[in-house]
N, C-alpha and C positions, 0 to 999 in steps of 0.2 A: 698425438702421433705415436708416442711411446706405448700407450695402452693398447692401441690397435696392433702394433708390431709384436706384441706378445703372442699373437696368433701365428706369426710366421718366423720368429726368431728360432733357429734350430737348437739353441742352447738354453732356452728358457727353463729355469729351475733344474738345470743340470741334465735334462732329458734330451737326447738326440732325436729330433723329429724331422722327418723328410719335408722338404719345401712344399710338396703337394699336400701333405696332411695339414701343414700349417695354414696354407691358403684355403683349403677346404673348411677348416675350422673357422677362419675369418668369414668366408662366404655364408656359412650357417649362422654365425653371429649376426651378420648384417641382415640376413633374411628374418631372423627372429626380431630384430629391432623394428623392421618394417611392419611386421604383424602386430607389434605392440604400439604402433602409431608414431614411431620416431620419424621425423621428416628427413627424407633423402632427396637428392636431385634426380632420382629414378624410382620407379614403382616396383621393380623386381630385379633380382640378380639373375643374369643369364649365364648358365654354365656351359662353356665350350672348351672345357678342360678334361672332363671325366670320360668322354667318349661313350656316353649313355644316350643314344639317339631318342629313345622313347621318352626320356625325361624332358627333352626339349621339344617334343611334339611330332616326331616322326611316327607315323601310324604303324602298328603291327600288321603282319600278314593275316588276312581274314581266315584263310584255311587253317593256319596253326591254331588260332584262338578258338575257332569253331570245333576242331577236333578235341582240343583240351577241354572245352566246355562240356562236351558230351561225355568224355572220360571221367570228368569230375562229378557229373550229374547224369548217370546212365538213363534216367527217365527220359532224357532227350533223344534216346534211340528211337522213340516212337514219334518224334517230331516230323511233321509234314512240310515244314518250312525250310529246313536245312537241306543243302544239296545231298544227293544220294551218296556221293563218294566220301563226304564227311562222315555220314552214318556208318558206312562200310569200314572206313579206316578206324574209326573209334571202336567199333565192334571187334575188329581184329586185334587192336592194341589191348583192349580189356581182356581178351581171351588169353594173352600171354602174361598178364599180371596174375600173381597168385591170388586166389579168391576172387578174381575178376574185379579187383579194386586197386586204384592208384595209391591206396593207403597201406599197401603191403610192402615189405622189404623185397629187394631184388638181390641177385648175386653181387658180390663186392665189386666186380668189374663191369657190372651192367647186365641188362636183360639180353639173353641170347638172341632174341629176335631183332633187337635194335642193333646189336653188334654185327649181325649178318647183313642188315640193311646198310650199315656203314661200309662194310667190306665190299659189297656190291657197288656202292657209290664210288669208292676209290678205284675199283677195277674199271668202271666206266670212264671216270675222269682221266685215268692214265692209259687209255686206249688199249686195254686188255692186260696190262701188267697185273698179275694176280694179287689179291689181298684176301686174307683169311680172318674169320671172326676170332680165332684163338689169339691173334696178334693185336686185337683191339681192346683197349681198356677205357671204359667210360668213367669220368670223374666229375666232381663238382666244380666244373670250369677247367680250362686247359692249364691254368696256373697250378692247380692242385696236382695234376699229373706231372707237370714239370718239376714241382717240388719233390715228389716221390722219387723221380729218377735222379735228381741232383743229390738227394740224401743217400741214395744207394752208392754213388761214386765218391761220396765225401769220406776222406780219411786223412790221417797224419796231421802234423803240425810243422810250422817253420818251412824249411826247404822241401819237406815231404808232403805238405798240405796240398790237397786237390785244388787245382785251378781250373777255371772255365773262361775261355776267351769270349769276351763280351763286346758287342759293337757299341760305339759311342757316336750318336745317341742310341739309347735303347728304351724299351718300355719302362716307365718310371717306377714300376713295382719290382723290377728285376733285381737291382742291387740289394734291396732288403731281403728278397727271397734267397739270394745266394748267401748273404750274410747269416741268415737264420739257419741255413742248411750246413753252415760251417765250412764253406768253400771260399777260395780267394777269387775275387773278380779280377780278371786280366784284361784290361781295356785295349781294344784296337779301334782306331779312328776310321770312320767312314769318310769318303772323300767328298766334302761339300761342294767343291768346285766341279765335280763330275756328277752332280745330282745325287750325292750321298751313296755312291757306288762302293762295293766291297773291293778293296785293293789287295792283291796277292802279296805284294811287297810289304805292305803294312801288317799283314797276318804273320809273315816271317819275322818282322821286327818285334812285334808284340810277343811272339813265342820265345824268341831269343832273350828278350828282356826279362821274361818271366822265369826262365830257368835259373836256378840258384836262389830264387825267392819262393817258388812253389813247384808243384808237379802238374802241369797242364794235362787234363785228361778228356776235355770236351770243348767243343766250340758251339756257341749259340748263334743262330742266324734267324733274323726276322724277315720274311719274304711273303708278300709285300712288306716293306719296312714300316715298323712302328717305332717312332713317329715320323720317319724320314719320307715315306711315300715312294721310296725307290722300289722298282721291280727288277729282279735279276734276270738276265737273259741266259740262254743255255750255256754259252761260253763261260760266263761268270760262275754258274753253278758247277760246271765241270771242274773249274780251277779249285773251287772250295773242296770238292770231293777228292781231287788229287791230293790236295794239301792235307785233308783229314786222314786219308789213307797212308800217306808218307809218314805222318807224325803220330799215327795210331790214336786218333782222337774220335770220340763219340760225337756224332752230329745231332744237335738239338735244334730242330727246325720249327719255328712258329709260323704256321701258314694260315692263321686265323682270318686274314683279309683276302684270301684267295678268290673270293667272289666279287671283289671290288677293284678290278683293274680297268682303267679307263684311259690311260695314256695312249696317244696315237701310235699305232704300230706295235703296241705292247701286248703281251699275253702272259698269263700265269702258266708256269711249268713247274710241276712238283719236283722236289728233290728226289723222291722215290723213283719217278719215271726216268729221270736222267741217270740215276744210279744204276737202274736195271738195264739201261742202254749202254752203259760202260761195263762191258762184260768182265773185264779184269777185276772189277771191284764189286760186282753185283751180289756176290755171296760172302764178302768179307767185311766191307765197311758197315759199321753199326749205325743205325739211324733211329731216332725217335722223332716223329712228326706230330704236330698238335693242331687241332681245329676246335671251334667252339660255336655255341649259339650266340655269342656276343658279336659275331661277325656283322658286317655292314647291312646285308639284306635282311637278316633275321632281327638283329639288334635286341635279342631277348636276354639282356644282361642279368635280369633278376631271376631267371629260371635256373641259373647256375648248373650248366651242363656242358661238357666238352668231351673230347676223346683224344687218345694217343694211340698211334700205331707204332709198334716196335718191329724193326726189320733187322735181320741177321743177329738177333740177340739170343743168347743161350736160353733154352727152355727153362732151365732151373732159375735163371735170373728173372724171366718172365713170371714164373710161379711165385717168386719172392715179391715181385711188384703187386701181384694179385693179393698176396697176404698183407702187404702194407696197406693196400686200399681197404682191406677189411676193417681197418681202424676207423673209417668213415661209415661203416656198416653198409651204406649204399648211397649212390647219388640220388638226389630228389627225383622221384619217378616221373613227375610232370615234365621235368627237364629232359629226361631220357626219351619220353614219348615225342617231345618237340624235336629232338635230334632225329628221330625216325622220319618225321615230316620234312625236316630240312634236307636230308639226304635222299629222300624218296618223295618228291613233290608231285602234284597232280600231273597227269600225262595228257597229251593231245587227245581230245575226245571225252575226257572226264568233265563232269558238270562244272567243277571249280577251276578248270585249266585257264580259261580266258581271264578271269578275275585275278588269279594268282600271277599269271604272266604280266598283266598290266601293272599290278602292284610292285612286282620286282623291278620292272622297267622304270617305273616312276622313281623308285629309290635310287637306282643307278644313275638315271639322268640328273636327279637332284644333286647327288654327290659329285658327279663330274662337272656340272655347271657351277656349283658352289665352289669347288676347288679352283676352277679357272678364274672365276670372278674374284675370289679372295686373294689368289696369287697376284693377279694384276693390281689389285688395290694396294696390297702390301708393298709391292715393288715400286709403286708410285709415291709411297711415303718416304720423305727424307729420313735417313738414319735407319732404314729397314731394307732388307733384301730377302727374297724367297726363291729357292730353287724350284724348278718345275716338278710337279708330282705326277707319278704314274699310276698310283693305286693307294689303297688304304683310306682312312678317314681323317687323317691329320695333315696339317701343314706345319712346317718347322722353320719359320723365318728367323733370320739372323737379326739381332738388335744391336745397334750402335748407340748405346745410351749416352746422354750428355755427361760430361765430367762431374757435374754436381751430383748426379744420381750415383755415380761410382764412388765418389768421396763420401756421400751420406751413407751408402751401403757399407762401406768399410767401417765407419764409426759404429753403425748398428749391428755389425758382425753378421750381415746377410749378403748374398750375392746380388749384384746390380739388377739382374733380370727378376729376381724374387721381389726386390723392392719396387721395381716397375710394375709387376703384376699386382702387388699389394695396393699401390696407389691407384691403379686402374680399377681395381675392385672397389675401393673406398669411394672414388670420385665418380665412377661411371656405372658401377654395378655389373661389370663384365669380368667373369672368372675365366681367365686363360691360364695355362700351365707355364711355369717357369722352366726353362730348358736346362738349367744347371745340372750337370751330370758328373758322376765320378770320373776323374781323369781328364776333365775338360781343362784347357789351358786358360790362364788368366787373361781377361779381356775378350773372351769368346762367349758371347751371350746369345741365347735363343729363347723363343716362345713356342709353346705347343698349343695348337688351335684346332679343335675338331670342327670340321665343315659339314658333317652329316646332321644338319638341322634344317627346318623348313626355310625356304628362301627368304621369307620376310623376317625371320629371326636373324639370319645371317646379315641381312641389310641393316638391321638395328645394331647388331654387334659391330659391324664395320663402321657405322656412323659414330657410335660411341668411342670406339677405339681410335678412329681418325681424329675426332674432336680432342680427346685426351692427349694424343701424341703431338698434334700440332700446337696445342695449348702449352704443353711442356716445353717444346722447342721455342715457342714465342716468348716464353718467360726468360730465356737466356740472353746474355749480352750478344749483340749482333755479330762481333767477330767470331765468337765460338760457334754461333748458329751457322755462319757461313762455312766454317770448316766442316761441319756435319753435312751440309748440303753438298759440298764439293766431294766428300767421301762417297756420295751416292751418284756423282756425275753432274756436270754443269747443266745438262739438258733435262734434269728431273722436272716433270710437269707440275709438281707441287711446290717447287722452289718459289715461284712467283706468288702462289697462294699464301705460303708462310710469310713472305715479305709484306703482304698486304694485311695480315692479321693484326 
């Protein structure tokens, strides 16, 4: 046990390692053991933590890959088997590349043609609210663009250190990004009992608490929520904009999962659209919004491309952003071209339109059905509860771990949800994320579970997770097990199943 825990203990050899990195290392170690012939009770590790849909079998969009294939191998321009719109798109994209090759550098903020395509996409999305190519900055993933902006606002030490209001829960990479940028993370809690909603009173509490410890200069929002799955309505967005305006905070809005909203009666509304409809703030509140190829429908995590739009930002600051991005020379060109396809897909009447539409629909239906199925399953497990999700690719269920897990975790100096995930990984080969976050209160444990996987993969994940969870509870003394069941309600449908195990 102790040797395996070296993969997840965040204090091993004096190095502070995030729980995700530790579990990722353990998953890789177990996979290597399997390839070396070590016998395990499972034949492979299933990763439903990383949010990489292609890794687990979700198929890429044919049009994207066909266009990229032609751009990478221009001899295919003469192909008679590829759809005509694929050939025409690839030809156009090659024309805007220097030397007609994807092997050439581009401007630091991206190809002008692709930036214009993105601006036109945003204008269509926001029902005519104008977007301009000069305000678009393409980067090697949305996280890279976010890092650039955060570093620009970072300054001071102690009480004068820049602070960023950050939701709890938040993307697991965000605390490290803020720390590396030299800014202080100011946590505000999302309301779990309200489906992980943003609460205005909590924002004011967090801001008041932060003053005297740092100087808050920005607020980070994830909408749809990562990993909460919450989608803000117009009223909630307006409240946040009012708050940002009153407190002179820069809005950092991650909208990566805007294409994956499936809650009944729920729709995605961009912060920019709402901001421009609030005329008193439309020209004053500063906003940086982010989108990426890693979103649900594309799922092209490995192509490493995203974009940021700056709104109401001083042109000199925007110029400085461009200069900072020069440090990367340019975003991978294949990723930039895929962005063009993402924001400008086949249109009705194009040869690829029907196939593209069917593939997008299949991904969205799979995501919606998987989320509903997993949510119901988790809520049926004693000692587990999961809020309804409206969008995004994650579920973030609450875990009520047995006291023996909590006690063992304290001895091993890890969080109880981390230990739970480690044991699940070792015993069942299922890699889920531990929900422990900066600022979470003691005794508040969660898991992070990506549901954008093929349905049969999800079925296998839930079967293994359920087997492990019930086995863990069944090993406990009956009085304690009864307490855990009562915590979840006397009518829990799995209570009888646990008693029969």
